[in-house]
N, C-alpha and C positions, 0 to 999 in steps of 0.2 A: 106444417111447423113454422114456415117462414111468415105466414099470415099471423100466426099467434105471437111470434116474436115482435112483429111490427105493432100489433095491437097492444102488447105489453108496454112498449116504448111510448105509445101515444096515450096510454091510460092516465098519465099524470099531466097531460098538456091541456091547453085551452080547447083543443079540438077533440077532447076525449069522448064527447057525445057522438061524434061521427067517426070514431076510430075504426069501425067495421068498414066504412066506405073508403077511408084513406089507407088503411092497411092493405086492402086489395090493390089499390092504385100503386102503392109503393112497391109491392112484390112484383106486379106486372112491369113496372118501370125497370127494376133490377134484372128481371128475367129477359127483358128486351135487349140487354147488353151482351157483348161477346164474353169469352172466357176471361179476359183481363179485368172486367168489371170496373172500367175506368169511370171515376166520378165525374170527370169533365164532360163525359158524353151524356149526362143527364142535365138538361137545362130546366130552370124554373122561371116562369114568367108570371108576373102579378098583374091582374086586370081588375081595376076597381069596378064595383057595382055587381049586382046579381047575388044569387044565393051561394052559400059555401058548397052546396051539393052540385052546383053547376060547374065546378072544377072538373077538368078532364085530362086524360093522358093522351098525348099525341105521339105516335110511334114514328118519330122522325124529328126534324128540326123545325122550330116555329119561332118567328120573331115579328115584332111590330113593323108594319109597313113604314118605310122611311118617307121623308119629305119628297114630293114629286111635283112635276110641272103639269100643265094642262094636257099635253099629249099622252100622259100616262093612262088616262081613261080609255084611250083607243087601243091599248095594248092587250093581248090575250091574257087571261088570268088562270088558265088551266092548260097543263101540258102533261104528257105521259112519255116516258123513255126518251128524254132529251139530254143534251149536254149543257154544262154550266160553266161560264167563264167567271173567274174570281180575280178581281183587279184591285190595284192600289194606284189608280191613275185618275186624274181629273179629265172628264170628257165634256169640257165646256170652254167657251171663249173667255179668256181672262183679260181684264183691263190692265194696262201697264201701271207700274208703280209711279207714285207721284214724282219721284226724282229721276225717272227715266227720261232720256232725251234722244230724239231721232230727228235729224235734219234732212229734209226732203226739198228738192228744187222744183218739182213739177207735180201736177195732179196725178199723172200716170204713175209716178214713183209711189205716191201714197196709196193708190189703188192696188199696186203690186204687193205692198205690204199687207193690206187687208185681205187680198186674195190668198196670199201665202198662209195667213192664219187659218182661213177657212179650209184650205186644202190640207193642212196638217191635221185638222180635226176630222175631215172626211176620210182621209187615208186611214186613220186609226179605226174609225167606225167600219170602214170597208173590210179591213183585216179581221176584225172581230166577227163580222158577218160571214166572211169566207171560211173561217175556222170551223163553222158548223154549229156554233153555240146558239141556243135559243133563249137562254136566261143569262143575263149579265148583272153581276153584283160587284159593287165597288165600295171601298172604304171612303173614297173621296167623292165630291159632288159629281153628278151627271146632269148637265144643263138641259135647257128646254129644246135646243136644236138636236142634241143627241137623243133625247127622249122621243121627239117626233120622228126622227130618222129610224129609230128602232121600231116604233109603232107602225110605220109604213111597211115594214118588212116582217110583221107578225112576230116580233121579238119582245121579250119582257126585260126591263132594266130597273134597277133600284140603286141609288147612291146613298152615301152617308150611313152605310151599314156598320154597326158597332164591331170592334175588332173581335170580341169573344164570339159573337154570332157568326162572323165570317170564318173564324177558325173552326167552329163546330161544323159548318157546312163543308169546309175543306176536308176535315177528318172523316166525315160521313160519306161525302160524295166523291172524294178523291180530287185529283188535280193539284194545282199550285196557285198561290196568290202572286199574280204577275205585276211587275212594275214597268213593263214595256210590252207593246204588242208587236214588236218587230218580227218575232219568230213564233207567234201564237199558232198552235195547231191542235189537233185532236189529242195529242199525247199529254198536254198540260191542262186539259179540260176535265171537269168532274162529270159524273153521270147520276141522274136521279130518275127513279121510276115514276113518281107522281108529284106534280107541283100544282098548287092551287092557292087562291086567296079567298079569305072568308072573314066575315064580320064577327068579332068577339067583343061583346059589350058595346062600348062606344068607339072602339078602335078596330082597324082592319089588320089582319095578320097574314103573313106568308107562310105556307106550310110546304115542307120537303119530306116526302115519305118514300119508303122502299129505296133507301139509299144504297148505292152500289158497293161501297168499300166497307164501312163499319156500321154496326147497329147502334142507334142512338134514340133518344126519346126526349120529350119536353112535357113538363107539367104546367098546365095553365090553371092558375089559382084564381078563384073569384071570391068576392066578399065585399062587405060594405065599407068598413073603416080601413084605412091604409095600415094602421098599426096592427090591426087584427090579421090582415093578410101577411104582414111581415112576421108575426108570431107563428102563423101557420107554416110559413116557409121554413123557419127554424125548427119547428116540430118535425116536419117531413124530412128535413136533412138528418136529424137524429135517427129517425126510423130507417132511412136509406142506409146509413152507416151500419146500423145493427144488422139489417138484412144482408148487406154485402159481407159483413164479417161472418154471419151464420152460413152463407154459401161457401166461403173460403174455408171455414173451420166448423164442421157440423157437430162438434162436441159442446154440450150445453150443461148448465147447472141451474138449480132452482134459485130464483131471486127472492126479493122480499126479506133479505137478511138471513135466509136459510143457510147458505153456504158459509157466511161469516160466523154464525152460531156454531155450526159443526166444526169449523176450524178452531174456534175458541175452545170448544169442548175437548178436542183432541190434543191441543197444546197444553191444556190443564192436566190431562191424563199423562202426557209426557213429562210435565214438570214434577209430578208426584214421584217419578222414578229417579229424580236428580237430587243429589245431596249438595249442601253448601249454598253459597250466595247466588250461584248461577240459576237456582230455582226461581229467584225473584224476577230475573230477566224474562224467563219463560212465562211466568204468571202475568207480568206486565204486558207482554206481547199478546197474550190471550185476551186480556181485558180490552186491549185496543180494538180488537175485532168487534166487540159488542157495541162500539160507538155507532156503527152503521144501522143496525136494527133499532137502536135507541133513538137515533135521529129521525128514522122513518116514523116512529111513533109520535114524536114531537110535531113533525110536518103534517101528519094526518089528524092531530088532535086526540090521540089515544093515550090512555094511561100507560106511560112507559114502564113504571115499576111493576104493574100487574102483568103486562105482556112479557116483559123480560123474564120474570119468574116462571111463567108458563113455558116459554121457549127453552129455558134451561132444563126444566123438568121433562119436556118432550124429547129433547136431544139426549138426556141422560138415559131415557128408556130405549134409545136406539132409533128414533125417528129422525133420520139425518136430513130430510127435506122439509122439516117443519119450519114455517116462516110466517111472516105477517101478511094477513089478508086485509088490506085497508078498507075494502068494500064492506066486509062483514064485521070489521073491527074486532077480529079474533085471530087465533092461531090455527093454521091448517096446513095440509100437504100442498105446498106450492108447485111441486113438480106435476102433480095430478091436476092442479088448477091452471096449468099452462102459464105460470109466471116464471119465465126462463130468462137466462142471460148466457151469451156465448162464453165458454170457459176461458178462451184466450183473452177476452176483454178483462175478465176478473183477474186472471193471472198477471196480466200487464199492470193493472191498477195496484195490486198488492206489491209487485216488484218495485214499481216506481215509488210508492209510499215508503217501503222499507229502505230503499236507497237514499231517499231524502232524509229520513230519520238518522241513518248512519252518518250522513254528511254533517248533520247538525251536531251529533254526539262526538264527532271527531275533532271539533273545535274545543280545545281545553283551556283557552284563555282569550279574553277580549281586552282591548285597550281603549280606554275612554279618556277623552280630554276633559279634565276637571275645569269647570267654569271658574273664571277668576273672581275672587271676592272683592277686588279693588276697583271694579268697574270696567275691566277689559283694557287697561292701559298696557303700554309696552313694558315687559319685564326689565327691571334694573333702572327704570327712569322714574324720577320723582313725579308724583301725582299733583296736578294743579288743584287748588282749593277754589 
């Protein structure tokens, strides 16, 4: 059912030709999450180049390799069952600001300052190594000295990691993002079952799989044009939201205007039992529901008048799931055709639209400032000729 819900959502998108492929991917992505179904645990990365069908689902966290120095190539690129240190610290020697001033009397004093800077950096690196971490990620830069130091000890490091990627690694692997290493130990480190680096298109990506704390996943989207990949991302986001809603609320109704026509028919039946002017309100409310299937006909290039008459006739005969099938350009049983929508989504949409109309109708008077006929001068003042 979930695959069919996702396929229905993608049927009107640019990726409709590949909806069978992407609907399976979307359902697998949502099923990868825990019971909370947190949307933030699904990452989407766009990689230019390649075929659309080369897109894939990574059952973990994946992000593009950050800028690195020469020593990075000497670091291991594959680990299993290791600890991860997440930092918000610069691990490099920084030049002093232009307006900084330091007065030294001897060469020995200058050398002592230089040695102190190096010792501070080495102390930080040694504390990270002693904590047992094998992977070091930092939001701030990691310099060439630290990169080579970690490489000599078979450790992996990456700096300038985007904040959202760092947050997803923390949520999935556990641990904390540290702003100091003075008290770093195993209790503040994350754990990952498998880490590796792999080429994707023209870029290299870091992958974290079998995370210890939370279940997460990443969609790697491939494609030629950047605009097309962006549209694919928006389409998959819509499908993910529908699948999440279907898992949280498994009640469904037929789409394609079927539920709107059935509601319109029942409102008309109710209106016939009411006397007085109130009947007109019920009839107007019933006509409003017919706008949805009518607009579907316009969007699909179908004769709206003919289809609407057929829909009214089918619903009058008791076929409550009769709706528009835009592929056959006809009216059919949309529930049997697997054209579904979560009932909660439809209920919320109707409630929001009704509340908006009630708000507009509650305004019984508007005040409009009439434009001056004399050229906008100050009232009571003579106008210059």
